[in-house]
C-alpha positions as CSV (number, residue, x, y, z in Angstrom):
1,M,-0.2,-0.1,-0.5
2,V,0.8,3.7,-0.3
3,R,-0.3,6.4,0.6
4,L,-2.1,9.8,-1.2
5,F,-3.3,13.1,-0.4
6,S,-5.8,14.7,-1.7
7,Y,-6.7,18.5,-1.6
8,G,-9.7,18.2,-4.6
9,T,-11.1,16.0,-6.0
10,L,-10.2,12.8,-6.2
11,Q,-12.4,13.1,-2.7
12,Q,-15.5,13.3,-4.3
13,Q,-16.9,9.6,-3.8
14,S,-18.3,9.9,-7.6
15,V,-14.3,9.8,-8.4
16,Q,-13.0,7.8,-6.0
17,L,-15.5,4.6,-7.7
18,S,-15.1,6.4,-11.7
19,S,-11.1,5.4,-10.3
20,F,-11.0,3.5,-8.4
21,G,-14.3,1.1,-7.8
22,R,-14.0,1.6,-5.0
23,L,-14.3,4.2,-1.9
24,L,-11.3,5.6,0.0
25,I,-11.2,5.1,3.8
26,G,-8.8,8.4,4.7
27,A,-7.7,10.0,7.1
28,P,-7.6,14.5,7.8
29,D,-3.9,15.9,7.0
30,A,-2.6,18.9,5.6
31,L,0.3,20.3,3.5
32,P,2.6,22.5,4.9
33,G,4.0,25.0,2.4
34,W,1.7,24.2,0.1
35,K,-0.7,27.1,-0.8
36,R,-4.4,26.7,-3.1
37,E,-5.2,28.4,-6.7
38,M,-7.7,26.9,-9.1
39,V,-7.2,25.7,-12.5
40,E,-9.0,25.4,-15.6
41,I,-10.1,21.8,-16.9
42,T,-10.6,21.2,-20.6
43,D,-10.1,17.3,-20.6
44,S,-14.0,15.6,-21.1
45,D,-13.3,12.4,-19.3
46,V,-12.0,14.7,-16.1
47,L,-14.7,17.1,-16.2
48,A,-17.4,14.3,-15.8
49,K,-15.7,12.4,-13.3
50,S,-16.1,15.2,-11.2
51,G,-18.4,17.3,-12.2
52,M,-16.2,21.0,-12.3
53,R,-14.4,23.0,-14.4
54,F,-12.2,24.0,-12.4
55,H,-10.0,21.6,-10.0
56,P,-7.8,23.2,-7.2
57,I,-3.7,22.5,-7.7
58,V,-0.4,23.9,-5.1
59,V,2.3,25.4,-5.9
60,P,4.4,26.8,-2.6
61,G,4.1,28.9,-0.9
62,A,5.3,30.5,2.5
63,A,6.6,28.3,5.9
64,S,3.1,29.3,7.2
65,D,1.2,28.5,4.4
66,E,-0.5,25.0,4.6
67,V,-3.5,22.9,2.5
68,A,-5.9,20.9,4.2
69,G,-6.7,17.7,3.1
70,M,-6.9,13.7,3.8
71,V,-4.8,11.0,3.2
72,F,-5.3,8.0,1.9
73,E,-3.6,4.3,2.1
74,I,-3.7,3.1,-1.5
75,T,-2.5,0.2,-3.6
76,E,0.0,0.9,-6.9
77,D,-2.9,0.3,-9.3
78,E,-5.0,3.0,-7.7
79,L,-1.6,5.4,-8.0
80,A,-2.0,4.1,-11.4
81,S,-5.6,5.5,-11.5
82,A,-4.8,8.6,-10.1
83,D,-2.4,9.0,-12.0
84,R,-4.3,8.5,-15.7
85,Y,-7.2,10.7,-14.1
86,E,-4.7,13.2,-13.2
87,V,-4.5,16.4,-16.5
88,A,-0.9,17.8,-17.5
89,D,-0.9,20.7,-15.2
90,Y,-0.1,18.4,-12.1
91,K,3.0,16.2,-11.2
92,R,2.8,13.9,-8.6
93,I,6.4,14.4,-5.9
94,A,6.5,12.8,-2.7
95,A,6.1,15.6,0.1
96,R,6.1,14.7,4.5
97,L,2.5,15.9,5.7
98,K,1.9,17.8,8.9
99,S,1.5,14.4,10.6
100,G,4.9,13.5,9.2
101,T,3.5,10.8,7.2
102,E,5.4,10.8,4.3
103,A,3.2,10.4,0.4
104,W,2.7,11.6,-2.9
105,V,0.4,14.7,-3.6
106,Y,-0.5,16.3,-6.5
107,V,1.3,19.9,-7.4
108,K,1.4,21.7,-11.1
109,A,4.2,20.5,-13.2
């Protein structure tokens, strides 16, 4: 199992069911040193899954900034599904969360 931190649409039940075939169980956490912005989504598949034209995206911020979200335990296959869901505006990096947990997170590419 791997950990994935989500601050956006991967927390939606509809996105989890269409991407992973199941609902994920997670715990609240935060990503320190980053801040949220919004990005317009034009990919029709992602739009259909999320139902949202604008999605949150994180960019480096001040040391005092943090982005709240959920950390999920998922399989490697589910991580590959998440990679397919995220559009080219995002890249996946390893990060240390506020709790000290290491997790993958999608940030601005």
